[in-house]
N, C-alpha and C positions, 0 to 999 in steps of 0.2 A: 477477942480470938473470932468470933465469930462475925462480926461486923467488919474486923479483915477482911475474912471468904468472903463476905457480904459484897464486899467493895471489889474485890479481885473479879469474880464472878461478874459481876455488873459491867467492869472495864471489859474484860473479855466479851460479852455481847455486845457492847456499844462497836468495838474493834469489829464482830462478825458483820454486823447488822453494816458497817461503813463498807467494808469488803464486801458483803451482797450489794448495796447501793450502787458501788465503782463498779464492778461484775456488769452489774446490769445495764449500765451506762455502757461500757462496751461492746457489751453484744446487742446490744437497742442499734448501736451507732456500725457494727458490723453487718447486720441484718438489713439493714438499710444503704449500706454502701453495698452490700451484695445486690440488693435489688435495682439499684441503680446501675450497675453492670450487667445487669441482664436485661436492661431496656437498650433497643438498639435500634437503627433506621439506617435502613441500606439505599443507598442512592448511588446512581450514575451519570457521569460528567460525560461532554460531547465536545472535543476541540476539533475545527475542520478547517482546512485553508487550504487554498489554489498557488498554485505553482505551474510553470512554462517548463516544458519537458527538458532534459538536458541534452538527452542523446536521439537522433535520428537513424532509421537504418531504413533508408529506400531501395529496394531493390526495381530496376529498370528492365523486364522480362522481353524480350521478343523471340516472336515463333517464324519460321523458315519453310518453306514447302518446295519441293522437286523431285523431279525423276532420276535426279542424275548426284549422285555420291559425293563427287569431289566437289560439285558447284557445289552443294550445301553448306560442304564445309569453310570452304571459300567466299560464301556470303556470312557466313556466321563471322569469320574472323575478320572482313570488311563493316559489319553493323556493331561489332565488340569496339571496334578502332574508332569508328564514327561516333559514337557514344559515348567512351572515354575523353574523346577530343573535344565533346562537345562539354562535357561535365567541365575538364580544365578551363575552359574557355571561359567560363561564367563563374569560375576563381574557386572552384574545389581541388583541393591538393589531389596528388597522384597516392600519397599513403594514405584518404581517407576512400580512393575506390580499390572496389576489387573484382573479379572476373570469373563468375563459374565455371565449371565445367559443361560444355555443352551436353546436349540427351540428344540422341538421334534414334529414331525410331523407323526400321523398314516395315512397313507394313504385312508385306509378302512372305515375312519370315516369321511372323508370330505363331504363337504355338497352336493356332483352332485353323491354321492353313489358311491367313492372312486374311486382306481385303481386297480382293481381284477387282473389284470394282469401283476403287479408288481411284481417282485423277491424277493424285503423286502417290509414287510409292513412300517417298521419304521424307518426314517430318521432323523437325529439329526445333527446338527452344534452348535459348539461353541469357542467361542474368547476367547485368553488370549493379551490383551493390553498393551505393555509397553508405557510410559508417560516418559518422560525426558528430560533435558537440556545438558546434554552430547552428543550430537548430532554425531560426529565423532566417540567417542567409540559404537552406537548403530548400526550405520552402519557398524563397524568391525566385530558386533557380526551377522546383517543378511548375511552375507558371508559366515557365519557356518550353515545355519539354514538346510542345507544337512544332519547335523547330524541328526536331528531328525528324518530324515525317516530311518535312521539305529536305531533308537530306536523303531519305529513302530506308530510314528504319522506321516500323511502324509498332509501338512501345504495345506489350496486353496489357490489359488494368484488371479484368476480370478474374483474375486467376488468386484466390484466397492464401495461397499459397507465397503470392508474391507482396503480398499489400501492404503498405508503410508502417510502419512502428514506432511508434515513439514511449520512451523511458524517462525514467524521473530516478537519479540513483544519487540525490542528497538528503535522501530522508534521516539518516545519523545526525545531522548538521539539525534538522529542527525538531527531533524527538523531544530535546528536553523543553523546550517552548510549548510544545503542544500538549505532553506529558502537564505540565505547570499548567496549562490554561483549564484542561480538562478535569484536574483538580479543583481549581479554584471557583468553577461550574458546578459541580458534585456539591460543594459547599455551601453553595447558597440555596441549592434546594435543599440541603440537609437544615439548613440555617431554618429556611421557613416553614419544614415542616417543623421543627421544633416551637418556634413562634406561635404555629397553629394549633398546637398540642399542649400549651404550655410549661412549657420542658426548654430546659440549657441544653445546649449543644457539646457533650462532653469529647473525651479525644478520639482519635482511631483506633478501630478494633482492627479492622482486615482492611485491606485496599492489594487491589489488582489491576494490572494496566490492561486494558483489550490488545487485540490485535489489529496493529496499522494495515489500513486498504487505501489502496492506490487506482483508481480508477477512471477514466476521461469523462471531463468534464459535460460535455453530450456528444452524439453521433458527429457532428459538424465538426468540433474539435477537438478530436482525440491529443492534439499537441499542448491543450491545457490540462492539465490533472488536478483531481481533487484525492486530498489526502484527508484521512481520516480517521482517530481513535476515538475508545469509549472506555472511560476508567470507571469499574465499582471498585464504591468503601462503603463498609460498614463503618457509623461513627454511636457509641455509648450518648445514650441522652439521662439525664439530670433535670430533679426537681429544682 
């Protein structure tokens, strides 16, 4: 009977010991896994592309001066007619052309008593604006704008409000490709870091897409746009 009890205690002891060994193994692995998941590396991937603008806004502003109010409105109307005709003769469609409301200033009627010494009482300005998706064609027409001077229309080019604008509107078309490119570049950096630190690259912990920016390639080529995005990705590192 005593031998039977001793055998039973021995079996229970062996089972407990085996259980502790197995438990220790799992705890050890869990701690190791936990430590592995605590090791991370944060990297950034840049994607950059150049694209031609797909919209151009070209305002042609002219300014006139006169002492006769009726005369200045007649001159504005004539200049607008000549400008529109010039544009359409050069292949710009009528639906791409809009005429702004003329602005006429009476110097003698200004708030602080006017400018009595001015040579002309009335100063007027107006703009004819081209809005087109045919950027290259419009740029070709811009090179011929001197012809308007030969027809008696002098275009003002020094007003910041009336500078030519170029826009790139196809961002959604290239977003997936650029995000993929930025992600690939980020992974290359992370893999190099893991290699240098004698580690292996694990799964992604977090990832964030940076804001897309669109800017002129340079001051002389505003019709060429630089599209840029930076993605930030956090990877786990393992041994």
